[in-house]
Residue, then its C-alpha position, 0 to 999 in steps of 0.5 A: x535469491x527468493x527473497x530478492x525476487x519477492x522484494x523486487x516484485x513488491x517494489x514493481x507492484x508499487x511502481x504500478x500503483x504510482x503510474x496507474x491512471x484508472x481506479x480499477x488498475x490502482x486496485x488491481x496493482x494493490x492486490x498484486x502488492x498484497x500478494x507479494x507482501x503475503x509471500x514475504x511473510x510466508x518466506x519469513x515464516x519458513x526461514x525463521x520457523x515462526x508459526x505466527x508469520x504463517x497466520x499473518x501471511x494468511x491474514x494478509x492474503x485474505x484481507x488485503x488481496x481479497x477482502x479490501x479489493x472486493x470492498x473497494x470495487x464494490x464502492x466503485x460499482x455502487x457509486x458509479x464513479x468515473x475511472x479516471x483518478x484525477x492525476x495532479x502529477x502525470x504517470x511519467x513524472x510520477x515514475x521519475x519521482x518514484x525512482x528518485x524516492x527509491x534511490x534516496x531510500x537505498x542511500x539511507x538504508x545502506x549508509x545512514x543505517x549501516x546495516x551489515x545484512x544486505x538483504x535486511x538493508x534492501x528490505x528496509x530500503x524497499x519499505x521506506x520507498x513504499x511508505x513514501x510512495x503511499x504518501x505520494x499517491x495520497x497527495x497526488x490523486x484527487x479521488x478519495x478511493x485512491x487516497x484510501x489505497x495510498x494509506x493502505x500502501x503506507x501500512x504495507x511499507x510499515x509492516x515490511x519495515x518492522x519485519x525487516x528490522x525485528x523479524x516481524x512485530x509481535x503477533x497480537x500487534x499484527x492482529x490488532x493492525x489487521x482488525x483496525x484496517x478492516x474496520x477502517x475500510x468498512x467505515x471508509x466505504x460508508x463515508x465515500x458512499x455518503x460523500x458521493x450521495x451528497x456531492x455526486x462525486x468523490x473528487x476531493x479537489x472539488x470540496x475546496x469550496x467548503x472551506x470557511 
């Protein structure tokens, strides 16, 4: 029951990411998703009695729910970017697409994978949905910050899939992932700042004129 609530909250937070119109709303929804992901890791640690999952839970909460949103909000304040995400697909159609991805993911998890454990199957379905929606955010939002968040959402989905199938990736692999994500965000902060300094915006659609 508790796991179902956590997975539902994780999926709802992803839907909030998809329908967000403003950058701050997108970052806030990502923080909510990260909190539910840390709760999932906590649940896995309690149920399987894995000390490593407790450490991973703490890392997810600190890095993804606190540090990364803080860094992204600092980027927004520093470059004074417009709040509008520059949607290529409106929120209503985005939600319909998200529901379609969810349905297809559940069909895949329940039928193609033939998993006997319904909870494991549901976790896999949610993870596939989150990966697909993370990619959707990357291609349907024109602001570079939104595309950063889309990539981080995909990583959240990959973590959930690994935990659902194998009970969590090896601990040192998880640590390497978190370190890579942290370095990635720092590099992106510098990159976005430089792009805005050179082009006075971070709207990727306006960079098409750079094509040879």
